[in-house]
SEZA-120281 format. One record per residue (C-alpha): residue in one letter; residue number from 1; x, y, z. Coordinates in steps of 0.25 Angstrom, whole numbers, plus 5000, padded with zeros to 4 digits. Layout:
BEGIN
+----+-----+------+------+------+
| aa |   i |    X |    Y |    Z |
+----+-----+------+------+------+
|  A | NUM |    X |    Y |    Z |
...
+----+-----+------+------+------+
This chain:
BEGIN
+----+-----+------+------+------+
| aa |   i |    X |    Y |    Z |
+----+-----+------+------+------+
|  M |   1 | 5012 | 4880 | 4864 |
|  S |   2 | 5001 | 4884 | 4875 |
|  L |   3 | 4994 | 4873 | 4882 |
|  L |   4 | 4982 | 4882 | 4881 |
|  N |   5 | 4973 | 4883 | 4869 |
|  K |   6 | 4969 | 4897 | 4863 |
|  N |   7 | 4956 | 4897 | 4871 |
|  E |   8 | 4962 | 4893 | 4884 |
|  L |   9 | 4973 | 4904 | 4882 |
|  K |  10 | 4962 | 4915 | 4880 |
|  E |  11 | 4954 | 4910 | 4892 |
|  Q |  12 | 4967 | 4911 | 4900 |
|  Q |  13 | 4969 | 4925 | 4895 |
|  R |  14 | 4955 | 4929 | 4899 |
|  I |  15 | 4957 | 4923 | 4913 |
|  N |  16 | 4970 | 4931 | 4915 |
|  E |  17 | 4963 | 4944 | 4910 |
|  L |  18 | 4951 | 4941 | 4920 |
|  Q |  19 | 4961 | 4939 | 4931 |
|  L |  20 | 4968 | 4952 | 4928 |
|  K |  21 | 4954 | 4959 | 4928 |
|  I |  22 | 4950 | 4953 | 4941 |
|  N |  23 | 4964 | 4957 | 4947 |
|  R |  24 | 4962 | 4971 | 4943 |
|  E |  25 | 4948 | 4972 | 4948 |
|  K |  26 | 4953 | 4966 | 4962 |
|  Q |  27 | 4963 | 4977 | 4962 |
|  K |  28 | 4953 | 4988 | 4960 |
|  L |  29 | 4944 | 4982 | 4971 |
|  D |  30 | 4956 | 4981 | 4980 |
|  K |  31 | 4959 | 4996 | 4977 |
|  K |  32 | 4945 | 5000 | 4980 |
|  L |  33 | 4944 | 4993 | 4993 |
|  T |  34 | 4957 | 4999 | 4997 |
|  R |  35 | 4952 | 5013 | 4994 |
|  Q |  36 | 4939 | 5010 | 5002 |
|  K |  37 | 4948 | 5006 | 5014 |
|  I |  38 | 4956 | 5018 | 5013 |
|  L |  39 | 4944 | 5028 | 5012 |
|  L |  40 | 4937 | 5021 | 5023 |
|  G |  41 | 4950 | 5022 | 5032 |
|  S |  42 | 4951 | 5037 | 5028 |
|  F |  43 | 4937 | 5039 | 5033 |
|  M |  44 | 4939 | 5031 | 5046 |
|  I |  45 | 4952 | 5039 | 5048 |
|  D |  46 | 4944 | 5052 | 5047 |
|  L |  47 | 4934 | 5047 | 5057 |
|  L |  48 | 4945 | 5044 | 5067 |
|  E |  49 | 4953 | 5056 | 5065 |
|  N |  50 | 4942 | 5065 | 5066 |
|  N |  51 | 4934 | 5057 | 5077 |
|  K |  52 | 4922 | 5058 | 5069 |
|  V |  53 | 4916 | 5045 | 5075 |
|  E |  54 | 4915 | 5044 | 5090 |
|  G |  55 | 4922 | 5032 | 5095 |
|  L |  56 | 4928 | 5028 | 5081 |
|  G |  57 | 4942 | 5031 | 5086 |
|  Q |  58 | 4941 | 5023 | 5099 |
|  Y |  59 | 4935 | 5012 | 5091 |
|  T |  60 | 4946 | 5012 | 5081 |
|  A |  61 | 4957 | 5013 | 5091 |
|  D |  62 | 4951 | 5001 | 5099 |
|  H |  63 | 4949 | 4992 | 5087 |
|  L |  64 | 4958 | 4995 | 5076 |
|  E |  65 | 4970 | 4987 | 5081 |
|  G |  66 | 4961 | 4975 | 5083 |
|  F |  67 | 4956 | 4976 | 5069 |
|  L |  68 | 4970 | 4976 | 5063 |
|  T |  69 | 4975 | 4962 | 5061 |
|  R |  70 | 4989 | 4964 | 5056 |
|  E |  71 | 5000 | 4969 | 5065 |
|  G |  72 | 5005 | 4978 | 5054 |
|  D |  73 | 4992 | 4985 | 5053 |
|  K |  74 | 4991 | 4986 | 5069 |
|  E |  75 | 5005 | 4992 | 5069 |
|  L |  76 | 5000 | 5002 | 5058 |
|  M |  77 | 4988 | 5006 | 5065 |
|  K |  78 | 4994 | 5007 | 5079 |
|  E |  79 | 4997 | 5022 | 5078 |
|  V |  80 | 4983 | 5024 | 5073 |
|  I |  81 | 4977 | 5017 | 5085 |
|  K |  82 | 4986 | 5025 | 5094 |
|  N |  83 | 4982 | 5038 | 5088 |
|  L |  84 | 4967 | 5034 | 5089 |
|  N |  85 | 4969 | 5031 | 5104 |
|  R |  86 | 4976 | 5044 | 5106 |
|  S |  87 | 4966 | 5052 | 5099 |
|  L |  88 | 4955 | 5046 | 5108 |
|  R |  89 | 4960 | 5051 | 5121 |
+----+-----+------+------+------+
């Protein structure tokens, strides 16, 4: 025997359904934001690799490491910063 009556069970089921819907919408939003970041990053890489914006490479080389907060990210981007500095000489 359930401690909840029929109406309460229906309400709980509706709450569960809404929570699932919220989670699906959050996942869609997360995917959209990730895709936007990837596209923006690709755009910036093109600008940097082709020296399309004067001073952008130097600015990036000078400030990228300071922007990063996690050691793993700094290690990951170390080679990128090194290559930027090399290309600026």
